[in-house]
C-alpha positions in Angstrom: 97.9 93.8 65.3 97.9 90.1 65.6 100.7 88.0 64.0 100.8 84.2 63.8 104.2 82.9 62.8 105.0 79.4 62.0 108.7 79.1 61.3 109.9 75.8 62.8 109.2 72.1 62.4 106.4 72.5 64.9 104.1 75.5 64.8 101.4 76.7 67.2 99.7 73.8 69.0 102.5 71.4 68.0 101.4 71.2 64.4 104.0 69.7 62.1 104.5 72.2 59.3 107.2 70.4 57.3 109.8 72.3 55.3 108.2 75.7 54.8 107.2 78.8 56.9 103.9 80.6 57.2 103.5 84.1 58.6 100.0 85.4 59.0 99.6 89.1 59.9 96.2 89.9 61.3 96.2 93.6 60.4 97.0 96.9 61.9 95.4 98.8 64.8 94.2 97.9 68.2 94.2 94.2 69.0 93.2 94.3 72.6 90.1 93.5 74.5 87.2 91.5 73.1 88.5 91.5 69.5 91.8 89.8 70.3 90.5 86.2 70.6 88.7 86.5 67.3 91.7 88.0 65.6 94.0 85.3 66.9 91.5 82.5 65.9 91.3 84.0 62.4 95.0 84.0 62.0 95.2 80.4 63.1 92.4 79.4 60.6 94.2 81.2 57.8 97.5 79.5 58.6 95.8 76.1 58.8 94.1 76.7 55.4 97.4 77.6 53.8 99.1 74.6 55.4 96.5 72.2 54.1 97.1 73.4 50.5 100.9 73.3 50.8 100.8 69.8 52.4 98.8 68.6 49.4 101.5 69.9 47.0 99.5 73.0 46.1 101.1 76.2 44.9 102.2 78.9 47.4 100.0 81.5 45.6 96.9 79.3 46.1 97.9 79.0 49.8 98.2 82.7 50.1 94.9 83.3 48.4 93.1 80.9 50.7 94.6 82.6 53.8 93.7 86.0 52.7 90.1 85.0 51.9 89.7 83.7 55.5 91.2 86.9 56.9 88.9 89.0 54.8 85.8 87.2 56.2 
């Protein structure tokens, strides 16, 4: 399981996330070994896509949909 949590003013990598929180759960199961880097990168891409929509004034539901689409790929 890989979880990316953004709950403060600055998220992973020092990204300013403003006044909201994003939590991206990368799924259940084994997250070790060679798959871990890809899972973490996918969670970060999903969080960034959601952040971009929210920063532009988009709806939370649209942000969630964009994040899930990335995680499903």
